[in-house]
N, C-alpha and C positions, 0 to 999 in steps of 0.2 A: 547638567544642562545649564549653560551660561545664559541662554536667551530667555529665561523665564522672568516675568515681572517681579519687582521687589516684594510686592505684597504676598507673593506665592512662596517666597523663600522659607518661610517658617512652617510650611505644610509639607506633608509627605506626598510627593508627586509620583511615587513608584507604585501606588496601590493599583491592583489589577481589577478593573470593573467589568471585564469580560468582552470588551469591544476592541477592534483593531482598525486603525485607519487604512484604507486601501485607495488606489488611484481610480478604480472603476467599480461599477456595480457587479457583484458576484453573479455568475451564470445561474439560471434557474435550475433547480434540481429536478430531474425527472423521477416520477414515482415508479417503483418496480411493479412488474406484472404480478397479479395475485392469483394463486392456484385455487380454483373453486373447491377442491377437496379439503384444503387447509381451512377454508372458511366454514365448510359444513362441519368439520371436526371442532372448530372453534365454537360454533353455535351450540353444539352438544355440551362442550365444556362450560360455556357460559350459562347454559340452562342448569347444569349441575351446581355451579357456583351460586346462581340465584336461589336455587332450592336450599342450599346450605345457609345462605344469608337469611332466608325466611325462617329457617329452623333456629338459627342463632338469635334472631330478633324475638321469636316466640319465647325462647329460653330466657333471654334477658328481661322480657316483660314479666315472666314468672318470678325471676330473681328480684326484680324491682318491687313487685307486690309483696314478696316475703320481707324485704328490707323495710318497706313502708309499714307493714303490720308490726314488725319488731320495733320500729321507731315509735309507733303509736303506743304499744304496750309499755315500752321504756318510759315514754312521756307520762303515761298514766301512773306508773309506779313512782316516778320522780315527783309528780304532782302530789300524790298521796303522801309520800315521805316528807315533802316540804310542808304540806298542810299539817301533818302530825307534829313536825318540829315547831311550827308557829304556835300550835296549841300548847305545846310544852313551854314555850317562851312566855306565852300569855299567863300560864299558871305561875310563873315566877314573877313577872313584872307587874301584872295587874293587882295582885294582893299587896305588893310593896307600895304601889302608888295609892291604892285604896286606904291602907293604914296610915300613910302620910297625910292624906286629905281628910280623914274622918274627924280629927280634932279641930276645934275652933281656937285653941290656944295659939298665941303668937310664936312660941318657942317650942322646940323639940329637944328633949333630953335623950341622948342616944349614946350611952356608954358602951365601950367595946364594939363600936360599929365597924372597925377595920376588918376583923375576921369574918363578920357576918356579910359585909358587902363583898369581900373577896370570894367567899363561898358561892354567893349568888352570881358573881361575874364568871366564876369557873363553870357553873351550871349552864349559863347562857353561851359561853364559848364552846362548851362541849356540844351543844345543840346546833350552833351555827357553823362550826368548823369540823364537826364529826369526831 
């Protein structure tokens, strides 16, 4: 198309948006006649589908309750596990801090502290990372 404006030249103008220009309004479509027997059969089928949907919703509610109970139990187990791990960490850290604070001396003599600290760090990492 040579007659497009300059600012449109960098865009893709061939994209199909689902409309077509026409010279006049399209004629109104007439609705087809409906056979009453088809409607009656459809109502029965719709009733069956509705019953199935109700059953499915009921089953989904049961499943959701089971999932919620499982999540609750898992949370309780995880909370208990986390609490136990924190207690174990306290058993490592609090005695260390207590022993550091109980002396009024300005200096601490701590020979061979590297292996001792490393062992405590390993214990803490085992508790926090599993």
